[in-house]
Biotite code that builds the C-alpha atoms (Angstrom):
import biotite.structure as struc

atoms = struc.array([
    struc.Atom([110.604, 201.388, 155.668], chain_id="A", res_id=1, res_name="MET", atom_name="CA", element="C"),
    struc.Atom([112.422, 204.430, 154.294], chain_id="A", res_id=2, res_name="GLN", atom_name="CA", element="C"),
    struc.Atom([109.146, 205.810, 152.939], chain_id="A", res_id=3, res_name="VAL", atom_name="CA", element="C"),
    struc.Atom([107.509, 205.801, 156.347], chain_id="A", res_id=4, res_name="LYS", atom_name="CA", element="C"),
    struc.Atom([110.477, 207.627, 157.824], chain_id="A", res_id=5, res_name="LYS", atom_name="CA", element="C"),
    struc.Atom([110.302, 210.306, 155.142], chain_id="A", res_id=6, res_name="VAL", atom_name="CA", element="C"),
    struc.Atom([106.530, 210.667, 155.530], chain_id="A", res_id=7, res_name="LEU", atom_name="CA", element="C"),
    struc.Atom([106.895, 211.255, 159.265], chain_id="A", res_id=8, res_name="ARG", atom_name="CA", element="C"),
    struc.Atom([109.234, 214.174, 158.522], chain_id="A", res_id=9, res_name="GLN", atom_name="CA", element="C"),
    struc.Atom([106.664, 215.997, 156.373], chain_id="A", res_id=10, res_name="ILE", atom_name="CA", element="C"),
    struc.Atom([104.752, 218.657, 158.273], chain_id="A", res_id=11, res_name="SER", atom_name="CA", element="C"),
    struc.Atom([100.983, 218.248, 158.701], chain_id="A", res_id=12, res_name="PRO", atom_name="CA", element="C"),
    struc.Atom([100.498, 221.606, 156.934], chain_id="A", res_id=13, res_name="GLN", atom_name="CA", element="C"),
    struc.Atom([102.475, 220.383, 153.925], chain_id="A", res_id=14, res_name="ARG", atom_name="CA", element="C"),
    struc.Atom([100.388, 217.200, 153.802], chain_id="A", res_id=15, res_name="ILE", atom_name="CA", element="C"),
    struc.Atom([97.216, 219.274, 154.017], chain_id="A", res_id=16, res_name="SER", atom_name="CA", element="C"),
    struc.Atom([98.463, 221.538, 151.207], chain_id="A", res_id=17, res_name="ASP", atom_name="CA", element="C"),
    struc.Atom([99.262, 218.543, 149.035], chain_id="A", res_id=18, res_name="LEU", atom_name="CA", element="C"),
    struc.Atom([95.864, 216.969, 149.719], chain_id="A", res_id=19, res_name="GLU", atom_name="CA", element="C"),
    struc.Atom([94.168, 220.208, 148.700], chain_id="A", res_id=20, res_name="GLN", atom_name="CA", element="C"),
    struc.Atom([96.284, 220.417, 145.564], chain_id="A", res_id=21, res_name="ARG", atom_name="CA", element="C"),
    struc.Atom([95.329, 216.867, 144.610], chain_id="A", res_id=22, res_name="VAL", atom_name="CA", element="C"),
    struc.Atom([91.652, 217.652, 145.204], chain_id="A", res_id=23, res_name="ALA", atom_name="CA", element="C"),
    struc.Atom([91.938, 220.779, 143.031], chain_id="A", res_id=24, res_name="ASP", atom_name="CA", element="C"),
    struc.Atom([93.670, 218.830, 140.271], chain_id="A", res_id=25, res_name="LEU", atom_name="CA", element="C"),
    struc.Atom([91.002, 216.119, 140.386], chain_id="A", res_id=26, res_name="GLU", atom_name="CA", element="C"),
    struc.Atom([88.303, 218.780, 140.067], chain_id="A", res_id=27, res_name="GLU", atom_name="CA", element="C"),
    struc.Atom([90.120, 220.395, 137.125], chain_id="A", res_id=28, res_name="ASP", atom_name="CA", element="C"),
    struc.Atom([90.512, 217.001, 135.474], chain_id="A", res_id=29, res_name="LEU", atom_name="CA", element="C"),
    struc.Atom([86.796, 216.276, 135.832], chain_id="A", res_id=30, res_name="ALA", atom_name="CA", element="C"),
    struc.Atom([85.992, 219.666, 134.272], chain_id="A", res_id=31, res_name="ALA", atom_name="CA", element="C"),
    struc.Atom([88.389, 219.003, 131.388], chain_id="A", res_id=32, res_name="ALA", atom_name="CA", element="C"),
    struc.Atom([86.745, 215.619, 130.796], chain_id="A", res_id=33, res_name="ARG", atom_name="CA", element="C"),
    struc.Atom([83.303, 217.274, 130.693], chain_id="A", res_id=34, res_name="ARG", atom_name="CA", element="C"),
    struc.Atom([84.549, 219.871, 128.227], chain_id="A", res_id=35, res_name="HIS", atom_name="CA", element="C"),
    struc.Atom([86.171, 217.223, 126.050], chain_id="A", res_id=36, res_name="ASN", atom_name="CA", element="C"),
    struc.Atom([82.949, 215.211, 126.026], chain_id="A", res_id=37, res_name="MET", atom_name="CA", element="C"),
    struc.Atom([80.938, 218.265, 124.996], chain_id="A", res_id=38, res_name="ARG", atom_name="CA", element="C"),
    struc.Atom([83.475, 219.065, 122.277], chain_id="A", res_id=39, res_name="LEU", atom_name="CA", element="C"),
    struc.Atom([83.193, 215.507, 120.950], chain_id="A", res_id=40, res_name="ALA", atom_name="CA", element="C"),
    struc.Atom([79.405, 215.862, 120.909], chain_id="A", res_id=41, res_name="GLU", atom_name="CA", element="C"),
    struc.Atom([79.683, 219.111, 118.959], chain_id="A", res_id=42, res_name="LEU", atom_name="CA", element="C"),
    struc.Atom([82.063, 217.520, 116.461], chain_id="A", res_id=43, res_name="VAL", atom_name="CA", element="C"),
    struc.Atom([79.528, 214.734, 115.957], chain_id="A", res_id=44, res_name="ASP", atom_name="CA", element="C"),
    struc.Atom([76.782, 217.293, 115.354], chain_id="A", res_id=45, res_name="VAL", atom_name="CA", element="C"),
    struc.Atom([78.916, 219.185, 112.847], chain_id="A", res_id=46, res_name="VAL", atom_name="CA", element="C"),
    struc.Atom([79.624, 215.945, 110.999], chain_id="A", res_id=47, res_name="GLN", atom_name="CA", element="C"),
    struc.Atom([75.941, 215.065, 111.020], chain_id="A", res_id=48, res_name="GLU", atom_name="CA", element="C"),
    struc.Atom([75.201, 218.469, 109.496], chain_id="A", res_id=49, res_name="LEU", atom_name="CA", element="C"),
    struc.Atom([78.006, 218.638, 106.955], chain_id="A", res_id=50, res_name="LEU", atom_name="CA", element="C"),
    struc.Atom([77.382, 215.276, 105.336], chain_id="A", res_id=51, res_name="ILE", atom_name="CA", element="C"),
    struc.Atom([73.672, 215.885, 104.610], chain_id="A", res_id=52, res_name="PRO", atom_name="CA", element="C"),
    struc.Atom([74.377, 219.468, 103.528], chain_id="A", res_id=53, res_name="LEU", atom_name="CA", element="C"),
    struc.Atom([77.166, 218.362, 101.209], chain_id="A", res_id=54, res_name="ALA", atom_name="CA", element="C"),
    struc.Atom([74.839, 215.830, 99.606], chain_id="A", res_id=55, res_name="SER", atom_name="CA", element="C"),
    struc.Atom([71.997, 218.405, 99.541], chain_id="A", res_id=56, res_name="ARG", atom_name="CA", element="C"),
    struc.Atom([69.862, 216.267, 101.858], chain_id="A", res_id=57, res_name="ASP", atom_name="CA", element="C"),
    struc.Atom([67.800, 219.022, 103.465], chain_id="A", res_id=58, res_name="GLU", atom_name="CA", element="C"),
    struc.Atom([65.608, 216.611, 105.430], chain_id="A", res_id=59, res_name="GLU", atom_name="CA", element="C"),
    struc.Atom([68.570, 214.886, 107.091], chain_id="A", res_id=60, res_name="ALA", atom_name="CA", element="C"),
    struc.Atom([70.129, 218.286, 107.858], chain_id="A", res_id=61, res_name="ALA", atom_name="CA", element="C"),
    struc.Atom([66.898, 219.505, 109.468], chain_id="A", res_id=62, res_name="ALA", atom_name="CA", element="C"),
    struc.Atom([66.710, 216.339, 111.579], chain_id="A", res_id=63, res_name="GLU", atom_name="CA", element="C"),
    struc.Atom([70.319, 216.795, 112.712], chain_id="A", res_id=64, res_name="ALA", atom_name="CA", element="C"),
    struc.Atom([69.628, 220.409, 113.683], chain_id="A", res_id=65, res_name="ILE", atom_name="CA", element="C"),
    struc.Atom([66.554, 219.359, 115.637], chain_id="A", res_id=66, res_name="GLU", atom_name="CA", element="C"),
    struc.Atom([68.489, 216.629, 117.492], chain_id="A", res_id=67, res_name="ARG", atom_name="CA", element="C"),
    struc.Atom([71.127, 219.220, 118.392], chain_id="A", res_id=68, res_name="PHE", atom_name="CA", element="C"),
    struc.Atom([68.513, 221.659, 119.704], chain_id="A", res_id=69, res_name="ARG", atom_name="CA", element="C"),
    struc.Atom([66.956, 218.942, 121.857], chain_id="A", res_id=70, res_name="LYS", atom_name="CA", element="C"),
    struc.Atom([70.375, 218.061, 123.311], chain_id="A", res_id=71, res_name="SER", atom_name="CA", element="C"),
    struc.Atom([70.897, 221.581, 124.652], chain_id="A", res_id=72, res_name="LEU", atom_name="CA", element="C"),
])
């Protein structure tokens, strides 16, 4: 019951500000997740390229480059 009493004392403007802040943070979090996913994809591509190149497998390297180009 104490929580309800405290909530009633918070101004509507403050609640609105907090709701907007939460919405902004959720949007930023979604953007960070998208960036992290893209970074993980790029790391995978780099690994796909480095292994064939290190073993001098030109065909596998060319295929990895083509897959990367198609993903863009």
